[in-house]
N, C-alpha and C positions, 0 to 999 in steps of 0.2 A: 599662732603662727600659723598666714595663710595656706589654704590647701591648693592641693594641684586644679583643683576643679575650680578654685577663684583664679590662680595665676594664670593657667593656662591661655583662657581666653585676652589677657593682659600681654602675654608675650604672643600671641599671634598679632595682636594690633603694631605692636613696637615691631614686630618685623615685617610685617606690612601695613602700613598705615594708611595706604589707597582703601583698604576695606571697609575700613568707617566714613569716609566718604558714599563709597556703594550700598553701605544698612540705610546712611541716614536718605536719600536721595529712591533708591527701588522699592526698599521695604518698609521706611519711615514717609516715605513722599514729601519730605522736606527738601524746598525748593534751594538750591548751591549756587552761590557768587561764583563765575569765571575763574578757574586757579590752572596753577600749573603742576602741582606737586601737594604732598602731604608730607607733613615731617612729626617727629617726636617734640613736646616741650616740655622742661620741668614739669613736675608735678604738685610740688611745694607752693601752699599757698602761708604765708606768715602772715601773722595778721599783728600780736605782740610779742616778746621776749618774753617767756621761753615758747609761747602755743604757737605750734605750726600744723595744719592740717595738709593732707595727701589724699588728692584721686587717686585713683588707680593707674588714668590714664590719662595724658594730655596730649592731641594731635591736630596740628594748626595746616587749613590749606593755605595754599601761599601764588601767590600769582609768579611770570617769570621773573619778575625782580627778587625773587623770593621775599617780600613782603607779604604777610598775614592778611589772610581776607576772610577768614573764619577760623575759630578755635572751637575742640568738640573734648567734653570732657566724657571719658569714660568710665563707667561704674557699672561693678560684679556685682549683682544684687541676685544672692541663692535665700535670703531670709527678711522677713517684713520685722523692717526698724524704722519706726518713726523718728529717730533725732536724724536719722539720713536725706531728711528733707531740709532740715535746717543748713545741714554742712555741706547740702551740693551747690545750694544760694552760696555758699564762700565759695568755693570753687569755680563757679559761673561768675562772679562777680569778680576776684580777686585777679581770672585771666582776659575777661575785658577792660580790667583797667590798665594791666600790665601791657597790653598787644594795641589797645584802642581799638579792637574789631569786636560783633557781637561775636555769643559762645553760645553753641547747643550742647546739651544734655544727651548723654544715649547711654542708654540702660539696658545689660547683658543680664537677662533673665533664663537660665537654661531650663527651666522646670514648667510645669504652663498650668501653675495655678488658675489663672483667666477663667479657664473652661472649667473648673469644677465650681467656682465660684458664680459664672455667668453662664448657664448653659446655655442662654438667649443665645447668648455674643458666640459660641461654638457652633450654636447650628445656622445660625445666620452665617459667619463664614463660610460652611461646607456648603450653602444652598450659592451663595455667592461664588464659588469656585468648583462649582459643580462639575464643569467641562470643561477642567483641565484636567492635565495629563496626572498633574502631583495630588491629585483629591484623595488618592488610596492613602496617603503621607499623613492624611489629617483623621483617617479611619479611627485610630488607638485612641488620641484626644477627644475626639467625639463621642466613641462609646464610653469613656469613664466621666464625659459631662455628664450624661446619660445616666449614668449606673449611681452618680450622687444624689440624683432624684428620687422622689418619693413613685410608687408604684404609680399613679395616675399620671404624675406629669408625663412621670419617664415614656410612658405609656404613648402620649399623646405629642409629644417633644420627635419619636419613632415614627408616626405616624404623618408627621410632619414633613420630615429627613424623606423617607420614603415616597413622598407624594413631588416635592421638589426634589427632587435630582433627576439627572437627566437616566434615559433608560439605561443605561451601560454600567453608568456608575451607579447607579440603583442596585443591580445585579452582584454586582464585586462588594459592596456595602454590606448586602442578606450574608453572601459566602465569609465575609468576612466575621458578621454577628455570629453566623449558623458555626465557623471555625472557631471562635474566642471566648462566645457565652453563651447570648441565645437572642430570636427574635421577638422582640414585644409588641406582637401587633396586639392591635384594637379589634374590637369583633367587626368593626367596620373592615377594618383595612383583613382580617378574617373572610368577611364574606365578599368583599373586593375579588380579594387572591382568587377563591373557590368560584366566583363567575367566571374571571378572565381564565382560569386554566378550563374551565368548561366548554367556554366561548371558541378556545386553542383547539380543544379534541374536536367540536363540531364543527371547526373548520376545516381540520384534517380529514376528516370526514367527507364533508360537502367535495374535498377537491379530489378526492379519490374515488366518489360514483361519477365525476367526470371524466377522469381519467381514464376509468376502465373504458366507460363507454364509447371515449375517443381513441381507445383502443382496437374496440371492437366495429368501429367504421359507422357507430349507430349516432346520426347527426341529432346534437338537441339544440330546438328554439333559445330563443336569446331569454321567453319568459320563464321557459322553463329550466333552463341554467340561473335565471336569477333566484326562483323559486327555492333550487335547491342551495345555493349560495348562502339562503335568507334564513335558511332552516338550524334549530338547536337542539332540537329530538335528537340527539343521538344515536337513541332505540332505531329511529324511524330511517334515517340516514344511515344505519348499519344494517337495516333490510333492505333499504335500496340498495346498497352496496351488493348481499350477497345475489340481489334480482340482476343488477347490470351484470354480474360475472354471465348467467345463462341465458336472460332472456334473447328472446329473436327482435321482439320490438321495444320502443318506447313505453308502447301504454303497458306493456306486461311492467316494466322498472314499475311504474310508479301507478298501478291498478291500487284500486282499496282496497 
């Protein structure tokens, strides 16, 4: 007996057939012929008595005169079944012969086995859509894809994701991974992260030195300002900062 998980997508498209046209056009990128409506169609494919094949749903795109311009066979597939490759051809051939129009096969697959079988595809998809607001919705599938790999490949793929995502998406991805599992940094990325943190700390101290001098109305020439901003030695910057709070002149701040 068909399960609710199998039947609910079929009931949905029977109730709102236009969603099939939207899926083909917007999700699958299939160019559709001009049409005015979409209607359900009988699903039986009677070959020889008593053999009858039933598609899960058949929808027909029609013009303003209700003439078919494209048929769509919807199949809900929840597990791999090689026999379906043959029966799907029967559905398509039958409806094309009956209605004398081309037919498209639309598969509804609730799970995401592709991500786990082909992690590179999951990573590529994440990189391609990294700047989109919905990228966060992909994180669980992407994490599952990486988790299915061996340790070495997992780390390499994780590095690729970190390098390829925009800054905002990367930060949210790291937060997601920290909250749900772990971050799989390679040594290269660990060093890069440490260097970035150090650079950020140095930049902050450089700005603090200049801000204190400005607050005390001590003029800082452009070459000295550039020297401060270019300094990455946090200990030296800390020393300059302490001096900037009390020194009477600029020379006292930067004395050896």
